[in-house]
N, C-alpha and C positions, 0 to 999 in steps of 0.2 A: 429336837423336833423331827415327826414321825414323816417319813415323803414316800414311803414303801407303803402298796396295796397288796399282800397276796392274796387271790381269789381261788377258791376249791373244795377240797374234798377232806378234810381232816377225818379221822376214825379210830378206832380200837382194833389193834392188831392182838391175836391168839397165834403163834409161831410156837409149831412143831419140829421136834429135831428127830432125822430118824434116818438111818441106815441107807435106805433105797424110797425110792419112788413106791409107792404102794400097786399091788398088780389088783385088776380085779378081784374081786371078793375075798382078799387077805389080812391079813389081822399083824398089823403090827405094834409093838412098843417102842414107846420116844424116847428118846435121853433125856430131854427137857420141855416143858413147857414153858414159855414167854407173851407173859402180858402189855406190850408197850405202847404207847403211840407211833398210830401210822396214818395214812395218808398224803398222795401227796402235796399238797397245799403246806398240809400242818408241819411234815419233815420241812420243805426246802423253808417255812419259816423259822422253824427248830435251830435249824443248821445257819439261816443269819443272824438269829439270835444273838447265837456264839457267836459266831462275827462279831459283833456291836453292831451290827447293823439294826437301827431300830423299826419298827415296822407295826402294821398294821393286817390282821387278819380277817377272812369275810371266808365264814363257811356257817354250815346247819346241823345243830346237833339235837337232839332228841332232848326232852325233859325228864331223864333219867338216870340208874346208875354210871353207866355208861357213859354218857354225855356228862357228868358231872367229873367223871374219872379226865375226859379227853380234855376239859375246860380248864383242869386248875394242871395240869400238865405244862398247858400255854401260861396260866399264871403264873406257877414257877420259873418261869424266862424273863428272865429283866429286861427283854426288850420288846417282848411281844404285845401290842395292845390289843385287849380284846374286846373294846369296848363295839364292836362289830360284829362277831360273831351274831348270829342265829338261833335263838331256841325257840323249835318248833316243841311245844306240849301236845302235840296229835302223833308225833313218829319216833321211833325207836334211832336211836342213836346207832351208826352205818359200825357196821364189821365185817371186817379181812380176818380170812384163815386161811393163813401157809406153812407151807410144808416143805423145809428143807432139807435135802439129800444132801450127806455130808462127803457121801463117796465122791460124785459131780460137783457137790458147791455149786449148785443152782436150785433155784425156789420157785414151787408153782402157792399162785394167789383165790383164792377160792372169795368173791366179793358178795358181801347179804344183801338184804334184795335194796333194786333201786327206788329207792322214798325218802333220796339226801338232796336230792335237788334243789339249788336255793332259784327263786321263782324273779322275775323280769320286775314284778308288785314289790320286790324286796328291798330293790333301787333306791337307794334315795343319793341327790344328787350332793351331799352333803357329807356324802360320806368320800368324797375325795378332795372337799377340803386339803388342801395345804401336801396333797401329795401330787408326786411330779414323775414315779413311775408304778406301774401297777405290769404285776405276774400270772396269768393266768396256767392254771393246770388243765385244762379242756373237758374239765368236768361242768353239769349246770351251763350247758351251751348258748341256750336261749339269752340265759338271765346277762352270760360272759359278753355279747351281743353288745346287748344293750349298753353292757356299762365300759363296753372298749366304746362304743358310739359315743359316748358321754365324755371318756377318754381324749378321743380325740377331736372334740370341741373345745376342749381346751390345754389343748398342745400336749398331753400326760404320752410318755413312749409306755407303750407293751410289749411285752415276752411272750413266749406260747411254748408251755410245754408239751410237745404234738406226740401223740401215745400210740395213738388208734384212731378208729374213723368211731364218730360220733354225726349226730345232728348238727344241720347247721353249721360245723366249721365251713363250707365253704365261705359263708362268713364272717366266720373271725379272722381267717388267717389274712384277708387281706388288709385286715387292721392293725397289724402287727409289725414292730420295728424289729424284732428278733424274735428270728425258733430255733428253738433246740427240740430236735426230732431222733428217730433211733433207726437202725437200720433196721429194723424188723419193718416200722414205716413204709421206708423204703421198697420193700421186696412183699410185704403183705397186702400194705394196703395201693401205695401208686402203681405197684408191679412195672419201675424201673429198670430199664438194665445196667444202669451204676449209678450210686450214690452221689453222683454231681449232675444226675439229671432231674432226679426227687430235688436237688438243691436249686438248679436254675429254676425248676418246677415255682416253688418256694419263695424264690428272690424275686419276681415279679415287684412285691412293695414293700421289702423291710431291707436291712442293712447288712444284715448277715445269718445265713444259715449252718446253725451245727446238728453233724450227725452222731451221735457215739454208738458206739463196734464193739460193747464189750470187753474185753480183754484184749478187742487186739485196737484199744485208744480211740481217737474220734477224729475227728475235721473240720476246720472251719473253712466254708463256702462264701465268697465275696464276689462283685462281680470287679476285673480288673483295672487296678487303676496306675498310672502307667507311670506314677511321678509316685507311688508306694515305693520303702526304704527294703531292700530283703536280707537286713542284716535282721540276725537273731540272735537272741541271749542266753544259748542253751546252759545252762552249769553240765556241765560233763561229767561230775564226778557224784550226782548220784539225778536220782528222776527220770523224768520223761524227757523224751527228747524230741525238737518238733523239725519238721523238714519243712520247707514251701517249693510251690510250683507256680506254672503258669501250665491251664487246662484251657482245651479250647472246643466248643461243643456249639453246635450249627452259627459257627461264625463269631460265633463272642466268647470272649476271654475272661476266663475267670479266675479268680486268686484264690489254690486250697490249700490250704494250713492242716498238714499229717502231726497228731499228737501220740506218742505212745503211753499203753496204759504206765502210771509210776508201780515201780517194778512191787510187788510185794510176794513173800511167801511163801508155796502153796497149803503151809503148814498150818498160815497165817490167818488163814480168810475162813469166817466162820459165820458166813450170811449174807449173800448177793440185796438183801429185802432193801428198796432205800437206796439204793447206792447209784440210779439217776438223778432223785430227786438230792443228793448230797453233794452231785456234779453240777447240777444248776444251781444249787445255791450259792458255790466257787463263782460261780459267769455270774450269777446276781453283783458276787460280793465287786468282783474287777470293775463288774460296769459302773457300778454308784459309786463304788470308796477310792479304785486306781484307777482317772481315768488315763492317766500320763499312759499304764501299762500300751503291751506291745500283745499281738494277737496271741503268742509265742506264751508269754509270759499270763495273759489271761484261763490258756486251758492250760497249761503245766500248773499252775491254779486251781484251779476242778478238778484235775485228775488228782491232786496231791487230797483232794477234800474227798472225796468217793476211795480214795483210798482205804485215810483212816476209817471212813463209815464200814467195808467191807471188814474191819475186824474185829464189830462185836457183832452181837446178836440184838436182830431187830432194827428198825430203821436210825434209829436217833442214839444209841448206848453211847458208840464210840466218835461223834462228829467234834470235830478239835474244837475249844476255843482260842480266839485268837491270841490270847499271849502266850497259848503254847508252843506255835507256832513260831519259827525259822521263816522269818519274809524275807532271809538273806537267801533262799534257793530261788526268789520268783524276780531280784531285784537284775 
């Protein structure tokens, strides 16, 4: 049964590898040009499909060559129901141009024109039939608010990938049960003095907030529960390491889990495109399939999935299949 809906953007990525990011008026020769599927929602959906999670994907594409390629990629994934993908005869399918700087192992994205918005009128109540969890990628936010309100009326859990400032987020955020955001969002949008302060801001309505910090790993923040066990099941032989602390802010106690990034050799880092989407896929897998997992297991698994992704070009080429993962690493 399909019980998860992923809502947001899917596109085609054009990824060029260069020695360094170009300076103004500079001409560079690329090492390679890769054309592959992208978009936050599309990447997370693909990640979950390969982890064995059946889902529906709601995104909007055009009736063109790129749209056909985007749609076929999802049809090739065994666990993605494409019946909720919207095809607009008048729009051009979205594209992203990505420049990968191989020296600094960073990437810069240039998005196509903003014409792929899912509209409120596209939302039909029957799209939530048998759905018990929705993940939003913070695109098409007006329609997302409408869908999230409908989800709340049906007691459907919701999560949000919060990466930058967009319209209507002030209405969408309070409807979320889980929020995954970034260190950059805390610094550049919230302008908070600490990541904990950003988490406190977002914890007004949700169960927990995760903030990703790139090579420095991630943190999970939740309200302190005095009965919460302090037992952490770290695997000392390999992988990420998790610590836990109680942090007090404005007279309130918060439980903070800090997880290091999963170790990876520098020469194995190929492309960070879609790393956050893979991490979110790992978090959602844990929430949906491993209900007995503790917070540290959840973070370590997501860190592992992100590490797998970073070893390949594009957002999806090295996303792992569940059958290839040693789950004893997280048990």
